C-alpha positions in Angstrom: 5.8 21.1 4.4 7.7 20.8 1.1 11.1 19.2 0.6 13.6 19.8 -2.2 13.7 17.4 -5.1 17.0 16.0 -4.2 15.6 14.6 -0.9 14.2 11.7 -3.1 17.7 10.6 -4.2 18.2 8.1 -1.3 14.9 6.4 -2.3 15.9 6.3 -5.9 19.3 4.9 -4.9 17.6 2.2 -2.8 15.4 1.2 -5.8 18.4 1.2 -8.1 20.4 -1.1 -5.7 17.4 -3.5 -5.5 17.1 -3.6 -9.2 20.7 -3.6 -10.4 22.9 -5.2 -7.7 21.4 -8.7 -8.0 22.1 -8.8 -11.8 25.6 -7.3 -11.8 28.1 -10.2 -11.7 30.5 -8.5 -9.3 27.9 -7.7 -6.8 25.3 -10.5 -7.2 26.8 -12.8 -4.6 27.5 -9.9 -2.2 23.9 -8.8 -2.5 22.6 -12.2 -1.5 23.8 -11.7 2.0 21.3 -10.2 4.4 24.0 -8.2 6.1 24.8 -6.5 2.7 21.2 -5.5 2.2 21.0 -4.2 5.8 24.2 -2.2 5.3 22.8 -0.5 2.2 19.5 0.2 3.9 21.3 1.8 6.9 23.7 3.8 4.7 20.8 5.4 2.9 18.2 5.4 5.7 20.2 6.8 8.7 21.4 10.0 7.0 17.9 10.6 5.6 16.3 10.2 9.1 18.9 12.6 10.7 18.3 15.2 8.0 14.5 14.9 8.4 14.8 15.3 12.1 17.0 18.4 11.8 14.7 19.9 9.2 11.2 19.2 10.5 11.6 17.8 14.0 10.1 14.6 15.4 6.6 15.2 14.1 7.0 13.9 10.5 8.9 10.9 11.8 6.1 10.0 14.3 3.4 10.5 11.7 5.2 8.4 9.1 5.8 5.7 11.6 2.1 5.5 12.5 1.2 5.2 8.8 3.9 2.5 8.3 2.4 0.5 11.1 -1.1 0.8 9.6 0.3 -0.2 6.2 2.1 -3.3 7.6 -0.8 -4.3 9.7 -3.1 -4.6 6.7 -0.5 -6.3 4.6 0.4 -8.8 7.3 -3.3 -9.6 7.9 -3.9 -10.3 4.2 -0.7 -12.3 3.9 -1.4 -14.5 6.9 -5.0 -15.2 6.0 -4.3 -15.9 2.3 -1.5 -18.3 3.4 -4.1 -20.4 5.2 -6.1 -21.0 2.0 -5.0 -23.7 -0.4 -6.6 -24.3 -3.8 -5.7 -27.9 -4.6 -6.3 -29.8 -7.9 -4.9 -30.1 -11.4 -6.9 -29.2 -14.4 -5.9 -29.1 -18.1 -3.3 -26.4 -18.7 -5.0 -25.0 -21.8 -4.7 -21.4 -22.8 -8.4 -20.9 -22.0 -8.1 -22.3 -18.4 -4.9 -20.3 -17.7 -6.6 -17.1 -18.9 -9.6 -17.8 -16.7 -7.3 -18.3 -13.8 -5.6 -15.0 -14.3 -8.9 -13.2 -14.9 -10.2 -14.5 -11.5 -7.0 -13.4 -9.9 -7.2 -9.9 -11.3 -10.7 -9.6 -9.8 -9.9 -11.1 -6.4 -6.8 -8.8 -6.1 -9.0 -5.8 -5.5 -10.8 -7.4 -2.5 -8.2 -9.6 -0.8 -5.1 -7.7 -1.9 -2.6 -8.3 -4.6 -0.4 -10.3 -2.2 -3.3 -12.5 -1.1 -4.5 -13.2 -4.6 -1.0 -14.0 -5.8 -0.4 -16.4 -2.9 -3.8 -18.0 -3.4 -3.5 -18.7 -7.2 0.2 -19.1 -7.9 0.4 -22.7 -6.4 -2.6 -24.1 -8.3 -1.4 -22.3 -11.4 2.0 -23.9 -11.2 0.5 -27.3 -10.4 -1.7 -27.1 -13.4 1.1 -26.2 -15.7 3.7 -28.6 -14.3 3.5 -30.9 -17.3 4.2 -28.1 -19.8 7.7 -27.0 -20.7 6.9 -23.5 -21.7 5.4 -21.8 -18.6 7.7 -18.9 -17.7 5.4 -16.4 -19.4 2.5 -17.6 -17.3 4.4 -16.6 -14.1 5.3 -13.3 -15.6 1.7 -12.4 -16.6 0.6 -13.5 -13.1 2.8 -10.8 -11.7 1.5 -8.3 -14.2 -2.2 -9.1 -13.8 -2.7 -10.4 -10.3 0.1 -8.7 -8.3 0.1 -5.3 -10.0 -2.8 -3.9 -12.0 -5.5 -6.1 -10.5 -5.8 -4.3 -7.1 -6.9 -0.8 -8.0 -10.7 -1.1 -7.4 -10.6 -0.9 -3.6 -8.1 0.4 -1.0 -7.7 -3.2 0.1 -6.2 -4.1 -3.2 -3.0 -2.1 -2.8 -1.9 -1.0 0.7 -0.8 2.4 -0.7 -4.4 3.0 -1.6 -5.3 2.1 2.0 -3.0 4.9 3.2 -4.9 7.2 0.9 -8.2 6.0 2.5 -6.7 6.7 6.0 -6.0 10.2 4.8 -9.6 10.9 3.7 -9.9 9.4 0.2 -13.4 7.8 0.1 -13.4 4.0 0.1 -15.6 4.0 -3.1 -13.4 6.5 -4.9 -11.4 3.8 -6.6 -14.5 2.2 -8.0 -14.5 5.1 -10.6 -11.3 3.5 -12.1 -13.2 0.4 -13.3 -12.9 1.5 -16.9 -9.1 1.8 -16.7 -8.9 -1.4 -14.7 -11.1 -3.3 -17.2 -9.2 -1.9 -20.2 -5.8 -2.8 -18.8 -6.9 -6.2 -17.6 -8.5 -7.1 -21.0 -5.4 -5.9 -22.8 -3.1 -8.1 -20.7 -5.4 -11.1 -20.8 -5.7 -10.9 -24.6 -1.9 -10.6 -24.9 -1.4 -13.5 -22.6 -3.9 -15.7 -24.4 -2.3 -15.0 -27.7 1.2 -15.9 -26.4 0.0 -18.9 -24.6 -1.7 -20.3 -27.7 1.5 -20.1 -29.6 3.5 -21.7 -26.7 0.9 -24.4 -26.2 1.0 -25.3 -29.9 4.8 -25.8 -29.6 4.5 -28.3 -26.7 5.4 -31.9 -27.5 2.8 -34.5 -27.7 4.0 -36.4 -24.6 3.5 -33.3 -22.4 0.0 -32.7 -23.7 -1.0 -36.3 -23.2 0.4 -36.3 -19.7 -1.5 -33.1 -18.9 -4.7 -34.6 -20.2 -4.3 -37.8 -18.1 -3.4 -36.1 -14.8 -6.6 -34.2 -14.1 -8.0 -33.6 -10.6 -10.9 -31.4 -9.7 -10.2 -28.2 -7.8 -10.7 -28.3 -4.0 -10.5 -25.4 -1.6 -8.8 -26.1 1.8 -8.9 -23.7 4.7 -12.4 -22.3 4.1 -12.5 -20.8 7.6 -10.0 -18.2 6.4 -12.7 -16.8 4.1 -14.4 -15.7 7.3 -11.3 -13.9 8.3 -11.2 -12.2 5.0 -14.7 -11.0 5.5 -13.7 -9.7 9.0 -10.8 -7.7 7.5 -12.9 -6.2 4.8 -15.7 -5.2 7.4 -13.1 -3.7 9.7 -11.6 -1.7 6.9 -15.0 -0.4 5.9 -15.8 0.5 9.5 -12.7 2.8 9.7 -13.7 6.5 9.3 -12.3 8.1 6.2 -9.4 10.3 7.1 -8.5 8.3 10.2 -4.9 9.4 9.9 -6.0 13.0 10.3 -7.9 12.2 13.6 -4.6 12.2 15.5 -3.9 15.6 17.1 -1.4 17.9 15.5 1.0 20.4 16.8 2.9 23.2 15.2 6.7 22.9 14.9 9.1 25.8 15.4 9.2 26.3 11.6 5.5 26.8 11.2 4.5 23.4 9.8 1.9 21.3 11.6 2.2 17.6 12.5 0.3 15.1 14.6 1.0 14.8 18.4 -0.8 13.6 21.5 -2.0 17.0 22.6 -5.5 18.2 22.9 -6.2 21.9 23.5 -9.0 23.8 25.1 -10.6 24.9 21.9 -10.1 21.7 20.0 -13.7 20.5 20.0 -15.0 23.5 18.0 -13.8 25.6 15.1 -14.8 29.1 15.7 -12.0 30.6 13.6 -12.0 31.7 10.9 -15.6 30.9 10.2 -16.9 33.2 12.9 -14.9 36.1 14.3 -14.5 35.5 18.0 -11.4 35.9 20.1 -10.1 32.5 21.4 -7.2 31.4 23.3 -5.9 28.0 22.2 -2.9 27.0 24.3 -1.0 23.8 24.2 2.2 22.3 25.4 5.0 21.3 23.1 7.8 19.3 24.8 11.3 19.8 23.4 14.5 19.4 25.3 12.4 19.2 28.5 10.9 22.6 27.7 7.4 23.8 27.1 5.9 26.3 24.7 2.4 27.7 24.4 0.7 29.8 21.7 -2.1 32.3 21.9 -4.5 32.9 19.0 -5.2 36.3 17.8 -8.7 37.5 16.9 -10.1 36.1 13.7 -10.2 38.2 10.6 -9.8 37.6 7.0 -6.5 39.5 7.0 -5.0 37.7 9.9 -6.4 34.2 9.4 -3.4 33.0 7.4 -1.1 34.3 10.1 -2.6 32.5 13.1 -3.9 29.5 11.2 -0.6 27.5 11.3 -0.4 28.1 15.0 -3.7 26.5 16.0 -3.6 23.1 17.7 -6.7 21.1 16.9 -8.2 17.6 16.9 -10.5 17.1 14.0 -11.2 15.1 10.8 -11.2 18.1 8.6 -8.0 18.7 6.6 -8.4 22.4 7.0 -8.2 22.5 10.7 -4.6 21.5 11.1 -2.5 22.9 8.3 
C-alpha cells in the first residue's frame, strides 16, 4: 500500500524539533523538560496513528508494532550486554593510539552494534585523553566512525539493517558493502589522524608529560558478557530470513494485505497461480464484531491479478501475500 508524500511530514517535523528546539534560545529550556518532549511526540504521533487507522485499518499498525518490538529487543540486548563490559586502563593519548582505537571500534560496530561499540570504547577513550586539552574532535569522530558508518557490514551493526533481515534480506548481503565501508572508514581515519596530529602538536608540555607518566595497561572487565554477545549473534543467525513475512496476512477492505493471526485451509500450499486448479480459501476477518469470508476464483493468467490480493496465506515467500 502506498501513501502520499505528505504523510512523511510528521516524521520530518519530529526530526526538526529534535534538531532545532535544543539550540534555539527561546525553546532550549522548555525542550529540556520531559513533558515538553512527550507533548510534541503526542501532538505528532496521535493524529498520524488515527489517520493510518482510518486509511488502512489495524493491520499496518499491528505489523509496525511487531517490527518495533523486534527492533527494540535487539537494541536493548546489545545495550545491556555492552554495558557490562568495561575496558579499563590508560595508555598514551598519541594520534596513532587514538586512531587505532577508532579503527577497532569501526570494526566491532558491525558485530556488536554501533551502540555497543560506542559504549565499550568511549570510556577508555576519554580516560586515555583526559590529560589533553584538545579532545573534542576525538569524541566527534567517535560518533562518525563507531556510532554511524562502522555498522554496515552485518544486520547486527544497525538495527534498521536487522529489520531488513527480518523482511528477507540475506544476512550476508551487507558483506558486499565492504568496499564502501573500507573506503569511508579509511577516509575518516585519515582525516582524524591529520587533525589529531595538529592538535597534539599544540598541546602544552605539561599535559604531554603528565600523559606519559600516567600509563596503565588495558584490562577487560566483565568477560562473561562476551559469551552473551556470542549468544545474541548465534540467535540472530538462527532466525530464518524473512521472519517478518512468516506471520499470517489478511486482506483489508481496500485490497491491501497485512499480517494477522489467521490461517486458512489452503495456506500450506500454493496451487494458484502456478497450477490452474479451483480452490476455496476462506478466512475470517473480525471487524466491529463482524466476520467476512472470501472465495477464490479459478486460476488463470487473466484473473490471477484479480484474485491474488484476496488470498490469505501463511508463507515465507513475498509473492504469496501481496
